[in-house]
C-alpha positions as CSV (number, residue, x, y, z in Angstrom):
1,X,-7.6,-21.6,6.6
2,X,-6.2,-20.2,3.3
3,X,-6.2,-22.3,0.2
4,X,-3.5,-21.6,-2.4
5,X,-4.5,-22.4,-6.0
6,X,-3.2,-21.3,-9.4
7,X,-5.4,-18.1,-9.5
8,X,-4.2,-17.2,-6.0
9,X,-0.5,-17.6,-7.2
10,X,-1.3,-15.1,-10.0
11,X,-2.8,-12.8,-7.3
12,X,0.3,-13.1,-5.2
13,X,2.6,-12.2,-8.2
14,X,0.3,-9.2,-8.9
15,X,0.4,-8.3,-5.2
16,X,4.2,-8.3,-5.2
17,X,4.5,-6.2,-8.3
18,X,1.9,-3.6,-7.4
19,X,2.9,-3.3,-3.7
20,X,6.6,-3.1,-4.4
21,X,6.0,-0.1,-6.7
22,X,5.5,2.0,-3.6
23,X,8.9,1.1,-2.1
24,X,11.0,3.5,-4.2
25,X,8.7,6.5,-3.4
26,X,8.5,5.7,0.3
27,X,12.3,5.2,0.5
28,X,13.0,8.4,-1.4
29,X,10.6,10.5,0.6
30,X,11.9,9.1,3.9
31,X,15.6,9.6,2.9
32,X,15.2,13.2,1.4
33,X,12.2,14.4,3.5
34,X,11.0,16.0,0.2
35,X,7.3,15.5,0.0
36,X,6.3,18.5,-2.1
37,X,5.3,16.2,-5.0
38,X,3.0,14.0,-2.9
39,X,-0.7,14.8,-2.9
40,X,-2.2,14.5,0.6
41,X,-5.7,14.0,-0.8
42,X,-4.6,11.3,-3.2
43,X,-2.8,9.3,-0.6
44,X,-5.6,9.7,1.9
45,X,-8.1,8.4,-0.6
46,X,-5.7,5.6,-1.7
47,X,-5.3,4.5,2.0
48,X,-9.1,4.4,2.4
49,X,-9.4,2.2,-0.7
50,X,-6.5,0.0,0.4
51,X,-8.1,-0.6,3.8
52,X,-11.4,-1.4,2.1
53,X,-9.6,-3.9,-0.2
54,X,-8.1,-5.4,3.0
55,X,-11.5,-5.9,4.5
56,X,-12.7,-7.5,1.3
57,X,-9.7,-9.8,1.1
58,X,-10.3,-10.9,4.7
59,X,-13.9,-11.6,3.9
60,X,-12.9,-13.7,0.9
61,X,-10.0,-15.3,2.8
62,X,-7.7,-14.3,-0.1
63,X,-4.1,-14.3,1.0
64,X,-2.9,-12.3,-2.0
65,X,-5.4,-9.5,-1.4
66,X,-4.7,-9.5,2.3
67,X,-0.9,-9.4,2.0
68,X,-0.9,-6.9,-0.8
69,X,-3.2,-4.5,0.9
70,X,-1.6,-4.9,4.3
71,X,1.8,-4.0,3.0
72,X,0.5,-1.3,0.7
73,X,-1.5,0.1,3.6
74,X,1.7,0.4,5.7
75,X,3.6,2.0,2.9
76,X,0.9,4.5,2.1
77,X,0.4,5.3,5.7
78,X,4.1,6.0,6.0
79,X,4.0,8.3,3.0
80,X,1.0,10.2,4.5
81,X,2.8,10.5,7.8
82,X,5.9,11.9,6.1
83,X,3.7,14.3,4.0
84,X,2.1,15.6,7.2
85,X,5.3,15.8,9.2
86,X,7.4,17.5,6.5
87,X,4.7,19.5,4.6
88,X,6.3,22.9,5.3
89,X,9.7,22.0,3.8
Protein backbone atom coordinates (compact mmCIF):
# COMPACT_ATOMS: atom_id res chain seq x y z
CA UNK A 1 0.00 0.00 0.00
CA UNK A 2 1.01 3.66 0.02
CA UNK A 3 3.55 4.93 2.50
CA UNK A 4 3.35 8.57 3.60
CA UNK A 5 6.65 10.11 4.65
CA UNK A 6 7.97 13.67 4.87
CA UNK A 7 8.92 13.90 1.20
CA UNK A 8 5.49 12.57 0.20
CA UNK A 9 3.87 15.31 2.32
CA UNK A 10 5.91 17.88 0.38
CA UNK A 11 4.70 16.22 -2.81
CA UNK A 12 1.09 16.41 -1.62
CA UNK A 13 1.43 20.13 -0.86
CA UNK A 14 2.96 20.70 -4.31
CA UNK A 15 0.16 18.62 -5.85
CA UNK A 16 -2.55 20.71 -4.19
CA UNK A 17 -0.93 23.98 -5.28
CA UNK A 18 -0.23 23.04 -8.91
CA UNK A 19 -3.49 21.16 -9.45
CA UNK A 20 -5.65 23.86 -7.91
CA UNK A 21 -4.16 26.39 -10.33
CA UNK A 22 -6.35 24.87 -13.08
CA UNK A 23 -9.60 25.39 -11.17
CA UNK A 24 -10.10 29.10 -11.93
CA UNK A 25 -9.53 28.56 -15.67
CA UNK A 26 -11.83 25.54 -15.79
CA UNK A 27 -14.55 27.37 -13.85
CA UNK A 28 -14.30 30.54 -15.94
CA UNK A 29 -14.35 28.60 -19.21
CA UNK A 30 -17.31 26.52 -18.07
CA UNK A 31 -19.24 29.54 -16.79
CA UNK A 32 -18.62 31.90 -19.75
CA UNK A 33 -18.20 29.30 -22.53
CA UNK A 34 -15.38 31.57 -23.76
CA UNK A 35 -12.54 29.33 -24.89
CA UNK A 36 -10.91 31.60 -27.49
CA UNK A 37 -7.80 32.00 -25.37
CA UNK A 38 -7.27 28.27 -24.84
CA UNK A 39 -4.82 26.46 -27.10
CA UNK A 40 -6.17 23.09 -28.22
CA UNK A 41 -2.67 21.84 -29.02
CA UNK A 42 -1.23 22.95 -25.69
CA UNK A 43 -3.98 21.29 -23.66
CA UNK A 44 -3.80 18.08 -25.74
CA UNK A 45 -0.05 17.86 -25.14
CA UNK A 46 -0.53 18.72 -21.46
CA UNK A 47 -3.15 15.97 -21.06
CA UNK A 48 -0.78 13.45 -22.64
CA UNK A 49 1.99 14.47 -20.24
CA UNK A 50 -0.35 14.37 -17.24
CA UNK A 51 -1.50 10.85 -18.16
CA UNK A 52 2.12 9.72 -18.47
CA UNK A 53 2.88 11.26 -15.05
CA UNK A 54 -0.09 9.31 -13.70
CA UNK A 55 1.31 6.05 -15.05
CA UNK A 56 4.69 6.95 -13.53
CA UNK A 57 3.07 7.73 -10.18
CA UNK A 58 1.22 4.43 -10.18
CA UNK A 59 4.47 2.62 -10.95
CA UNK A 60 6.20 4.39 -8.03
CA UNK A 61 3.12 4.06 -5.81
CA UNK A 62 3.39 7.78 -5.07
CA UNK A 63 0.08 9.05 -3.74
CA UNK A 64 1.02 12.69 -4.42
CA UNK A 65 1.81 12.03 -8.08
CA UNK A 66 -1.28 9.86 -8.50
CA UNK A 67 -3.67 12.34 -6.88
CA UNK A 68 -2.22 15.42 -8.56
CA UNK A 69 -2.26 13.95 -12.03
CA UNK A 70 -5.66 12.29 -11.64
CA UNK A 71 -7.32 15.58 -10.68
CA UNK A 72 -5.29 17.62 -13.17
CA UNK A 73 -6.17 15.12 -15.89
CA UNK A 74 -9.88 15.55 -15.21
CA UNK A 75 -9.59 19.35 -15.24
CA UNK A 76 -7.49 19.43 -18.42
CA UNK A 77 -9.85 16.97 -20.10
CA UNK A 78 -12.80 19.21 -19.14
CA UNK A 79 -11.03 22.24 -20.63
CA UNK A 80 -10.31 20.30 -23.82
CA UNK A 81 -13.93 19.20 -24.05
CA UNK A 82 -15.11 22.80 -23.59
CA UNK A 83 -12.63 24.00 -26.21
CA UNK A 84 -13.90 21.47 -28.74
CA UNK A 85 -17.58 22.03 -27.91
CA UNK A 86 -17.43 25.84 -27.97
CA UNK A 87 -14.62 26.42 -30.47
CA UNK A 88 -16.81 28.37 -32.91
CA UNK A 89 -18.00 31.00 -30.40
